[in-house]
C-alpha positions in Angstrom: 66.0 29.6 -47.5 63.6 26.9 -49.0 63.2 23.5 -47.9 62.9 21.3 -51.4 61.7 17.8 -52.0 63.8 15.2 -53.5 61.1 16.0 -56.6 61.8 19.5 -56.8 58.5 20.8 -54.7 59.1 23.6 -52.2 58.1 22.6 -48.8 58.7 25.8 -46.8 60.2 28.8 -46.8 62.1 30.7 -43.9 63.8 34.0 -43.1 67.1 32.4 -41.1 69.3 34.1 -38.4 72.9 32.7 -39.1 74.8 30.9 -36.2 78.3 30.3 -37.3 80.6 32.2 -34.7 81.7 29.7 -31.5 79.4 32.2 -28.9 76.7 32.5 -31.2 76.4 28.8 -31.9 76.2 28.5 -28.2 73.8 30.6 -27.6 71.6 29.6 -29.7 67.6 30.2 -29.2 68.3 30.5 -25.9 65.9 33.2 -23.8 64.3 33.6 -26.9 60.5 33.9 -25.9 58.9 33.8 -29.9 59.7 33.3 -33.1 57.6 33.7 -36.5 56.5 30.3 -38.1 58.7 31.5 -41.2 61.6 32.1 -39.1 64.2 29.7 -38.1 68.5 29.7 -36.8 70.6 28.1 -39.1 73.9 26.7 -37.0 77.1 26.6 -39.3 79.3 24.5 -38.0 83.3 24.6 -39.2 83.2 20.9 -40.9 80.9 18.1 -40.8 80.7 16.1 -37.3 77.8 14.6 -34.9 77.1 17.8 -32.9 75.1 17.3 -30.0 71.9 19.8 -29.0 70.1 20.4 -25.9 67.1 22.8 -25.0 68.6 24.4 -21.5 66.9 28.0 -20.6 66.0 27.4 -24.6 61.5 28.6 -23.7 60.7 27.5 -27.0 59.9 24.3 -28.6 61.5 23.2 -31.4 62.2 20.8 -34.5 65.4 20.5 -35.5 66.8 19.7 -38.5 70.3 18.3 -39.1 71.8 18.6 -42.5 74.8 17.4 -44.5 77.4 19.3 -46.4 75.6 18.8 -49.1 72.3 20.5 -48.1 70.4 16.9 -47.8 68.7 16.9 -44.3 69.6 13.6 -42.8 68.3 13.4 -39.3 65.1 15.4 -37.7 64.1 15.8 -34.4 60.7 17.1 -33.4 59.2 18.5 -30.8 62.4 19.2 -28.4 60.9 19.8 -24.9 62.2 23.6 -23.6 64.2 23.8 -20.7 65.4 19.6 -21.3 68.9 19.1 -20.5 68.6 15.5 -22.4 71.1 15.4 -25.4 69.5 15.3 -28.6 71.9 13.7 -30.8 71.5 12.7 -34.2 72.4 9.3 -36.3 74.5 11.1 -39.2 77.2 13.9 -39.6 75.8 17.1 -40.3 77.3 20.4 -40.9 74.2 22.5 -40.5 71.6 22.2 -38.1 68.3 24.1 -38.8 65.8 24.9 -35.7 62.3 25.8 -36.5 58.9 26.0 -34.3 58.0 23.1 -33.1 55.5 21.6 -35.5 56.4 23.1 -38.8 57.9 19.7 -39.7 54.7 18.2 -39.6 53.1 20.6 -41.0 55.1 21.4 -44.0 55.5 17.6 -45.0 59.4 18.2 -44.4 61.4 14.6 -44.5 65.0 13.2 -44.1 66.0 13.6 -48.2 64.5 16.6 -48.8 67.2 19.6 -49.0 68.0 22.8 -48.0 68.5 25.6 -50.6 70.0 29.0 -49.5 72.6 31.8 -50.6 75.2 33.3 -47.9 75.1 36.5 -47.6 78.6 38.0 -47.6 
């Protein structure tokens, strides 16, 4: 998966693990102790809505990118605190969420308005 600016500049590339079944969506990155900077988890929801996230039982600090149906990043939450039970609620409806290691958003210059580009494996 690539993250591309509106001008077509590639900002980052990730090897993604997909979570789309209910049990995968609930598990997410819980109990994971490490993840490479070029790895990410993509949550795929059945329809666009505002989905809350939290960090209970999550060891890794994360950046979360909330992504609209068309692939546009419409909200970003940086440096989610491990083990926090505080709800992370984006402002805009989204159908996808990409979780990456904390600091990647800033390091890569990822912003709202950037897009994800990926091919779903069948």
